[in-house]
C-alpha positions in Angstrom: 109.0 57.5 123.5 106.2 55.7 122.8 106.7 52.3 124.0 110.1 51.6 126.5 111.7 48.1 125.7 112.4 45.4 127.7 114.7 45.5 130.3 116.3 43.1 132.5 117.9 45.4 135.6 120.7 42.9 137.8 121.8 45.0 141.5 123.9 43.5 144.3 122.4 41.2 146.8 122.9 43.8 149.3 124.0 47.4 149.2 125.9 49.2 151.9 126.6 53.1 152.1 127.8 55.5 154.6 130.6 56.4 156.1 132.5 53.7 157.9 130.6 51.0 156.3 133.8 48.9 154.7 134.5 47.8 158.4 130.5 45.4 157.5 132.8 43.6 155.1 134.0 41.1 157.7 130.3 40.8 159.6 128.8 40.1 156.0 131.3 37.5 155.0 130.8 35.3 158.2 133.5 32.3 158.9 135.2 32.6 155.5 138.4 30.7 155.7 140.0 31.8 152.6 139.7 35.4 150.8 141.7 37.0 148.4 141.1 41.1 148.1 141.9 42.5 144.7 143.4 45.7 145.0 146.1 48.3 143.8 149.0 49.3 146.0 147.4 52.5 146.8 143.8 50.5 148.0 145.9 47.7 149.2 146.4 50.4 152.7 142.3 50.3 153.5 142.8 46.1 153.6 142.5 46.0 157.2 139.5 48.3 157.5 137.7 45.5 156.3 138.0 43.2 159.3 137.9 40.0 157.5 138.2 36.7 159.0 140.8 33.8 158.1 143.4 33.8 156.0 143.6 36.6 153.8 145.8 37.0 150.4 146.6 40.7 148.6 146.7 40.7 145.0 147.6 44.4 144.1 149.3 44.4 141.0 146.6 46.4 139.0 147.7 49.0 136.5 144.8 52.3 135.8 143.9 50.0 132.6 143.9 46.2 133.3 145.6 43.7 130.4 144.9 40.4 129.8 148.2 39.4 131.8 147.0 41.3 135.0 143.8 38.9 134.9 145.9 36.1 134.5 147.9 36.8 136.9 145.3 37.6 139.5 143.9 33.9 138.3 147.3 32.6 139.3 146.8 34.1 142.4 143.5 32.8 143.1 144.3 29.2 141.7 147.2 29.3 144.8 144.4 31.1 147.6 141.5 28.8 146.9 139.3 31.5 147.7 135.7 30.9 149.2 135.2 34.9 148.8 136.8 37.1 146.4 136.6 41.0 147.3 137.4 44.0 144.6 138.8 46.7 146.8 139.4 49.4 144.5 137.9 51.8 141.4 136.5 50.4 138.2 139.5 48.5 136.6 140.2 46.8 140.5 136.5 45.8 140.3 136.0 44.6 136.7 139.4 41.8 137.7 137.9 41.0 140.5 133.6 40.1 139.2 136.4 37.8 136.1 138.5 36.4 138.9 135.3 35.2 141.3 134.0 33.9 138.3 136.8 32.0 136.2 139.6 31.3 139.1 138.1 27.3 139.3 135.9 27.1 135.9 137.5 25.5 132.7 136.5 28.9 130.9 138.7 31.5 129.8 138.6 34.9 129.3 138.4 34.6 125.6 135.3 31.7 126.0 133.4 34.4 127.9 133.9 37.6 125.7 130.8 39.3 125.0 127.5 38.7 126.4 126.3 35.9 128.4 129.1 33.3 128.4 129.9 33.1 131.1 129.1 29.1 133.1 128.2 30.2 136.5 130.4 31.3 139.8 130.8 29.2 142.9 133.3 32.0 144.8 131.2 35.1 146.7 132.6 38.7 145.3 131.9 42.0 147.4 133.0 45.1 146.1 134.1 47.8 148.1 134.1 51.3 146.1 137.3 53.6 146.4 136.4 56.3 143.9 133.6 57.3 143.1 133.3 57.3 139.0 132.8 54.0 136.6 130.0 52.8 138.9 131.9 48.6 138.7 130.5 48.0 141.9 126.7 48.1 140.5 127.2 45.8 137.7 127.5 42.6 135.3 130.1 44.1 132.7 133.7 43.4 133.1 136.2 45.5 130.7 140.0 43.7 130.4 142.6 45.8 127.1 144.2 42.9 124.6 147.2 44.6 124.1 147.9 43.3 120.8 144.7 44.9 119.2 144.8 47.9 121.2 141.0 47.7 122.6 138.9 46.3 125.0 137.5 43.0 125.7 133.8 43.2 127.3 132.7 40.2 129.1 128.8 40.8 130.5 127.2 38.2 132.7 124.5 38.4 135.8 127.3 35.8 137.4 129.2 39.2 137.7 127.2 41.2 139.8 128.5 41.4 143.7 126.8 39.6 146.5 127.9 43.0 148.7 128.7 46.5 147.2 129.8 48.8 149.6 129.7 52.7 149.4 132.2 54.2 152.2 132.5 57.6 151.1 136.1 57.7 153.7 138.0 55.5 151.3 137.6 58.6 148.5 138.6 61.1 151.1 142.5 60.5 149.8 141.3 60.6 146.3 143.3 63.5 144.5 141.2 66.6 143.3 142.5 65.6 139.6 141.1 62.2 139.8 138.2 63.1 141.9 137.2 65.8 138.9 137.3 63.0 135.9 136.1 60.1 138.0 133.2 62.3 138.7 132.7 63.5 134.7 133.2 60.0 134.3 130.3 59.0 136.4 128.5 61.7 134.3 128.9 60.9 131.4 127.4 57.2 132.2 123.7 59.1 133.1 124.3 61.3 130.5 125.1 59.3 127.9 122.0 56.3 129.2 119.9 59.1 129.4 120.3 60.6 125.9 120.8 57.0 124.7 118.7 55.8 121.0 118.0 52.6 123.9 117.1 54.9 127.0 114.1 53.9 128.9 111.8 55.7 131.7 113.1 53.0 134.7 116.9 54.1 133.4 116.1 57.6 133.0 115.3 58.0 136.6 118.5 56.6 138.0 120.2 58.8 135.4 119.0 61.9 136.4 119.7 61.6 139.7 123.3 60.8 139.1 123.6 64.7 137.0 121.9 66.4 139.6 124.2 64.8 142.4 127.4 65.7 140.4 126.2 68.9 139.5 125.6 69.6 143.3 128.7 67.8 144.6 131.4 67.6 141.9 132.9 70.7 142.6 132.5 70.6 146.6 134.4 67.5 146.6 137.2 68.6 144.3 138.1 71.6 146.8 137.8 69.6 149.6 138.2 66.1 149.5 137.0 65.3 153.1 133.7 66.8 152.6 131.7 63.8 153.1 128.2 65.3 152.6 129.9 65.9 149.2 131.9 62.5 148.8 128.5 59.9 149.8 126.9 62.0 146.7 129.1 61.3 144.5 129.7 58.1 145.3 125.4 57.5 144.9 125.9 59.1 141.3 128.7 56.9 140.3 126.5 53.7 141.3 123.7 54.9 139.6 125.8 55.4 136.7 126.5 52.2 137.2 122.9 50.8 136.9 122.7 53.0 133.5 124.9 50.8 132.0 123.3 47.7 132.6 120.3 47.4 130.5 121.1 50.6 128.7 124.6 51.0 128.0 126.7 53.9 127.2 127.3 55.6 123.3 129.2 57.6 121.4 131.1 59.2 124.2 132.5 56.3 125.8 133.2 55.0 122.6 135.4 57.8 121.5 136.9 58.0 124.4 138.3 53.8 124.7 140.7 54.8 121.8 142.3 57.5 124.3 142.9 54.4 126.9 143.9 51.7 124.9 146.0 53.6 122.6 147.7 57.3 124.5 146.7 55.6 127.8 145.0 58.0 129.0 142.8 57.3 132.4 139.1 56.5 131.2 137.8 59.3 133.8 139.5 61.6 131.6 139.6 60.4 128.4 135.9 60.5 129.3 135.6 64.5 130.1 137.9 65.6 127.3 135.3 64.4 125.3 131.9 65.1 127.2 131.6 68.3 125.8 131.8 68.0 122.2 129.9 64.8 122.6 127.0 66.4 124.6 126.7 69.3 121.8 126.7 67.0 118.7 123.8 65.0 119.9 121.6 68.0 121.5 119.9 68.9 117.9 118.6 65.0 117.9 118.1 64.7 121.7 117.0 68.6 122.5 114.6 68.3 125.8 117.1 66.1 127.5 120.2 67.8 127.1 118.3 70.9 128.3 117.9 69.0 131.2 121.2 68.2 131.5 122.4 71.5 130.9 120.4 73.1 133.5 121.1 69.8 136.2 125.0 71.0 135.1 124.7 74.8 136.1 125.7 75.4 132.0 122.3 77.5 131.6 119.2 78.1 129.1 118.3 77.7 125.7 122.0 77.7 124.6 123.2 76.8 121.0 125.4 74.3 119.9 128.0 76.2 120.0 127.7 78.0 123.7 127.1 74.3 125.0 130.1 73.0 124.3 131.7 76.0 125.4 129.8 75.6 128.5 130.5 72.1 129.3 134.3 72.4 128.6 134.4 75.0 131.1 132.6 73.0 133.6 135.2 70.3 133.3 138.0 73.0 132.9 137.2 74.8 136.1 137.6 70.9 138.1 140.9 71.5 136.8 140.7 68.7 134.0 143.4 69.7 131.5 140.6 69.6 128.2 143.4 69.4 125.5 144.3 66.3 123.9 148.2 67.3 122.7 149.1 68.4 126.4 148.1 64.6 127.4 151.0 63.7 124.5 148.6 62.9 121.2 149.7 64.2 117.8 147.6 65.1 115.1 148.5 62.0 113.1 147.1 59.7 115.6 143.8 61.0 115.5 142.4 59.3 111.9 143.8 55.6 113.8 141.3 57.0 116.6 138.5 57.9 114.4 138.3 54.5 113.3 138.9 52.9 116.6 135.7 54.5 117.7 133.5 54.1 114.9 134.3 51.0 114.9 133.0 50.3 118.6 129.7 49.3 117.2 128.2 48.3 120.6 128.1 51.7 121.8 128.3 53.7 118.7 124.7 52.1 117.0 123.0 53.7 121.1 124.2 56.8 119.8 120.5 59.8 119.2 122.7 61.0 116.4 124.6 58.8 113.2 128.0 59.7 113.7 130.5 59.1 110.4 134.2 58.6 110.8 134.2 62.4 110.0 131.9 62.7 112.6 134.5 61.1 114.9 137.4 62.7 113.7 136.2 66.1 114.0 135.1 65.9 118.0 138.8 64.6 118.6 140.3 67.5 116.6 138.0 70.0 118.6 139.6 68.2 121.8 143.0 68.5 120.2 
């Protein structure tokens, strides 16, 4: 790369990493009178570990892919609680909702007012993000994605006002994540790194984070899938996920995520799983254009050296399948007739497609869905 583009990096004001670090949230919070914890029914079990003072309100009705009505319900809970601290306790969906609740609960702005980049007017409520999966890296970033069920598309909000005051990476919170979810979310973290690394908008600084993330996934994902209580592996994956979150900020993802999104919005697949299914095909498609970087990715993941496109795709497919990920779209309920709609929707997500190192036609996208079928 001849000259790097200008980038702006936003990171949480404070980052706490390590086993047991969830207990630091209460100390950091200080004398809060009212805290609102956004969670899922599963992650709600960790609320006591936050050691929060004062009144704590729990909102745990967050599904896998949060929709507009989820956000509206969370905002209603916040308006009743009047929190001075909002805490996201969960994976990406939970943390994405927490960002918007913290910014909007006491604001005149609505979701449609803030959709897109830099529309959020401000935020007066403190925000802590406590990750319980190692995948989205949402705790690191300034974006929030909410699904519009009518359009079958994701609404992206991006603003420096969505960055956390405190982010916590406690590997003990991920011990109970099942192997299948560990595998899919780990591939999602890796996809964030790989797509930013090979992007048209790649940047030397972000490349460093991406390389670290890819290496950590190559080293630790298999171990964490085999033994959920492997602390070193769990901590390594939380760091990989965080690095992936940093990659998302200034550079963002590319075709892989664009192709994964319709599988989430229309087929209702979990985001990590959708990314894993298309990952091998997109990696191979981009290989001729991003040759050196793709070779680096292949080496970090132990896929081999000097691979042809077909071999690269097969090896990357094997990497995911060996983690126990079901890689066939047909097995997940897709039909052959769905694929053209998926392809049209994915191809239209220009904010990501335009970052891809190799240009993709609608037919190219359709071919990737067919190969994943």
